[in-house]
N, C-alpha and C positions, 0 to 999 in steps of 0.2 A: 504493500500500500504506500503510495507516495504521500505520506502524511503531511509533510511540511511544504510541499511544492506550492500549494495554493494559499499559503499563509503570508499575507503582506501586512506588515504592521504600520499603523499610522499613529504617531505619538502626538495626538491632538488632545490636550488635557484641558478640561473645563474647570470652572471654579469649584472649590469644595462645597459640599452640601452637608448641612448638619443633620445627622440621622435623628429621626423621631422615634421615641419609645424604645430606644436601644441603649440601655445602660446596665452594667453588671457591677455590683459592689460599688456603685457610685461613680464608675468610670464612664466618661463621655466617649461615645464612639462616633467618629466623623467619617462620612463617605465622600470620596472624591470621584466624580463622574468622569470617565475617560472614553475615548473613542478608538476602536481598532477596526481592522478590515479582515474579512475572510471571503475568499472567492470573489473579490471585487465589491462585496457588500459592506456597508458601514454598520458596525455593531456598537451598541452602548455597553458599558460595563461599569462596575462599581468597585472601587479600591478602598480598603481600610488597612491602616497600619498602626503599629504601636509607636509611641514616641521614641525618638532616637534615630540614629543612622543605620543600625543593624550591622551586619546582615542578619535578617530574621528568616526562620522557616516560613513557608507559605502554604495556604490551603486554597485550592480552586474549588468553588462551590457551583454545582450544576443545579439549576432550578428545574421544576417539573414541566408539565404540559400547559399550565395556565398561561393565557395570552399576555398578561401584564404582571409578571413576577416583581417588577420594580415598583408597583403601585402600593404594595402592602408592607408588612413588617418583616418579611422573610429575610432579606439580606442584612438588615440592621440587627436582627436577632441572632443570626449566625455569627456576625461580627462581634456581638456582645459576649458570645461564649468564648471565642478564640483569640480575639485581639488582646484582652487583658491577660491571656495566658502566653502572650509573646509571639503570636502568629500574624503575618500579613494575610488578609482574606481578600480574594479577588473573585467577583461574581460576574462572569460574562453573560450577556443576555443574547441568546441564540437568535438566528434569523427568524423574522416574522413575529417575534415576541417583543413586547414593550415598544420602544422606539427604534429597534433595530430593523434594518431593511430586509426585504425578502418575503417569501411566502410562509405563512403560519402553518406549522406541521399538522395541526388538527384539521385545518381546512383541507389540506392535501389528502389526508386520510379519508375525510368525508367525500371528497370528489372521487377518490378511488373506489369507495363503496358504491357510489352512484354509477360509476363506470363499469365495474366488474364484480360487484358484490362483496361479500364478507372476506373471501379469500384474497381478493385484490387489495382490500383495505389492510389486511393483516400483513401482507407482503410489503406494501408501501411503507407501513410504519417501521418495519425492520430495516428496510433499505435506507430510508431517510435518517433514522437514528444512527446507523452505522456509517453514513457518508457525510451528508451536509451538516447534520447536527454535531457529529464528532469533529468535523473540520472546524466548526466554530469554537468548540471547547478547546481544541489544540491551538487555535489562534490566541485564545486567552492565555494558555500556558506559555506560549512563545513570548507574549507581551510581558508576563510576569518574570520570566527568566532574564529579561533584559534590564530589569530594574536594579539599580546599584544597592538598594537596601534589602534585597532578597538573596538568600543563600540558595542558589540554583541546585545545590546537591540535596536540599531538604524540602521537597515539595510534595504535598499529599493532595488527594482529590476526594471530594464527597458530594453527595446530593441525594435527593429523594424522588421517588416515583420515576418519571421519565429521566429525571436527573440521576436516580439510582442506576438506571440502565446505562446512561452516559458514563457514569463513574466506572462501571465494570468494563465498558468498551475502552475507555481511556486507560485504565490500569493494564489492560491486555495489549496496548498498542506499542509498548516498548519506547515510550517517549521520555522516560526519566522520573516518573512518579515513584515515590518510595513507600507509599501506603495508600489505602483506599477505604472509605467508609460509605457503604451503599445502603441506603435506607428505603425500605419498601420497594425494591426494584421490581418492576413489572407486575406488581400485585394486582393492579386494576386491568392489566392487559394479558395476563397469563392464560386464563381459561379461553380455549378456542383458538389461540394463536400458536400453532405448532411451529411456525417459522421462528417466532420469538423464543419459544422454549428451546428449540434446537440451537439457535445462535448463542444464547446465554450459557447453555451447557458447554458448548464448544469454547466459549470465551473463558469461563472459570477454569477449564482444564489447562489453559495455557498462561494464566496469570502467574507471574513469578514474584509479585510483591504481596506483603501481608494485606488481607482484606478483612474488614469487620462488616458483616451483613446484619442489619438490625430491622426487626419488624415489631409492631405493636400486636397485642393479643387478638384484636378483632380487625386486622387488616382485611382488605378485599379478598386476598388469598394468601395462605401461608405456604403454598407450594414452592415459591422461590427459595425460602430458607431450607426446606426439606430437600428439594431436588438439587438445587445448586450446591448446598452443603455436602450432599452425598457425592455429587460429581467431582467436586474439588477434593474431597477426602480420598476418593478412589484414584485420583491423579496425583496424590501426594502434594497438593497445593495448600499454601498457608491461608485458608479461609476459615474464619470463625463465624458461625451463624448464631444469633441470639433472638429469641422471641420473648418479649417482656410479659410479665404476668398481667392479668386483667384487673388492675387496681387503679385507683384514681378516677378522675372525671371520665365519663364515657367517651367524650369527644377525643380525648387524648389516647384512647385505646384503639382508635380507628386509623385509617390510612395516613401515613406520614405523621402519626402521633397528633393529628389535628392541625398540623402546620406550625407556625411560629410559636403559638402559645404552648405547644407540647414539647418543644425542643429541650426543655429542662429535664425531661425524662431520660434522654440519652446523652446529655451534655457531658456528664462526668466520665461515663464509659468512653466516649469519643476522645476526650482530652487525655485520659490515661493511656488509651491505645496509641495516640499520636506521640505522646511523651516517650513511650517505649520504642517506637519505630523511627522517630526523628530526634534522637538525643542531641 
């Protein structure tokens, strides 16, 4: 795969944006909006960093299928977990999402369903996630690696739902990630999409970096933890799957732990995992 051939970086940096609702232990988290390019498309992204010159370890955060991941508390909340722990957080907004150029993947999947039915839609989802969407993630990684305050030898990747799928695809791409945290990967897409099941089984069998796969008790499907955990174990790959108990607010027991408000459920496990993998 010619992973980096299509990645053209544009170092156009906008003014800092003060993050709303994102503070941990009283620490203010500030987002800097930046622009990068992938396949000739202009993508927005959000950069958060600790005070100081670094170099710091970094985390690439992959959002899900929502069209406007930049409109809510998701990115700020991720940063509020990891920036006080000493990590740069970078959240690229993939094509068609937010203010990034390009076609929205969910619309493309809907068009495929109208054109060729359920099977065409399933195939299209896998194709786009593994090509265009992956290219956008890797454009973000390339941008981060160029920043002087980032330790390019200590970069991890994480994300939820479609972002959890992207995390596994990125971790298997041999691009330099040292660890991956995949949350609710494919849980809403697993049933009925054999293309996706087969692709992710193949992916976890060749990932060579440690992976933490997390799911809430009442996720849309728990098959990803069971099936992908088994496939990785059979291949001798360093993947740990954890399903959390059905405790706490019901919303936080559902897909992606209910979003930003449920990130506290997995935050300590994620930080401990990264501390062990990115010393």
